C-alpha positions as CSV (number, residue, x, y, z in Angstrom):
1,C,54.8,-6.2,50.7
2,K,57.6,-8.6,51.2
3,H,55.5,-10.5,53.7
4,L,52.7,-11.2,51.2
5,R,52.5,-15.0,50.6
6,D,51.9,-16.7,47.2
7,D,48.2,-17.2,48.3
8,H,47.9,-13.4,48.7
9,L,47.6,-13.6,52.5
10,C,49.8,-11.8,55.1
11,G,52.7,-13.9,56.2
12,I,53.0,-12.0,59.5
13,Y,49.3,-11.3,60.2
14,E,49.5,-11.8,64.0
15,T,52.5,-9.5,64.3
16,R,51.8,-7.1,61.4
17,P,52.6,-3.4,62.0
18,Q,50.1,-0.8,63.1
19,I,49.8,0.8,59.6
20,C,48.6,-2.6,58.3
21,R,46.1,-2.9,61.2
22,D,44.7,0.5,60.4
23,Y,44.4,0.0,56.7
24,T,40.9,-0.6,55.4
25,T,39.4,-1.3,51.9
26,D,36.1,0.6,52.7
27,A,36.8,3.1,49.9
28,C,38.6,0.6,47.6
29,E,37.9,1.4,43.9
30,Y,37.6,-2.3,43.1
31,E,34.4,-2.6,45.1
32,D,32.6,0.1,43.3
33,D,31.0,0.6,39.9
34,W,33.5,3.3,39.1
35,V,34.5,3.6,35.4
36,Y,37.7,5.1,34.0
37,D,37.4,8.0,31.6
38,M,40.3,6.6,29.6
39,Y,41.9,3.2,29.8
40,F,45.4,2.4,28.4
41,E,46.6,-1.1,28.0
42,T,50.0,-0.4,26.4
43,P,52.7,2.3,26.6
44,E,52.1,3.1,22.9
45,Q,48.5,4.1,23.7
46,I,49.7,6.5,26.4
47,W,52.2,8.0,23.9
48,E,49.6,8.4,21.2
49,Y,47.3,10.1,23.7
50,A,50.0,12.4,24.9
51,E,50.9,13.4,21.4
52,A,47.2,14.1,20.6
53,V,46.6,16.2,23.7
54,A,49.9,18.1,23.8
55,P,51.8,17.8,20.5
56,R,55.5,18.7,20.6
57,G,57.2,20.9,18.1
58,A,60.3,19.6,16.2
59,G,63.2,19.1,18.6
60,Q,61.1,19.7,21.7
61,S,61.3,17.4,24.7
62,I,58.2,16.1,26.5
63,R,60.0,16.9,29.8
64,S,60.1,20.3,31.4
65,R,63.4,22.2,31.4
66,K,65.9,21.5,34.1
67,P,66.0,24.1,36.9
68,P,69.1,26.2,37.3
69,L,71.8,24.7,39.4
70,L,72.2,25.9,43.0
71,P,75.3,28.0,43.6
72,V,78.2,26.3,45.2
73,L,79.4,27.7,48.5
74,N,83.1,28.0,49.1
């Protein structure tokens, strides 16, 4: 948020929008003992995992194919 101050407090607390007033941290994952199944610290670790789970053939892209273009109306 652009109104978040350096001390991590709201800079417009008294006049904050309704969405901020309605927000709650009741179900925040940081206040739970939840544990990740996998935890990646670097992009290289994500790449290695992706290669192990879904290896690509030679010349294949990791992206899906582009959809066909829509016809142009005249």
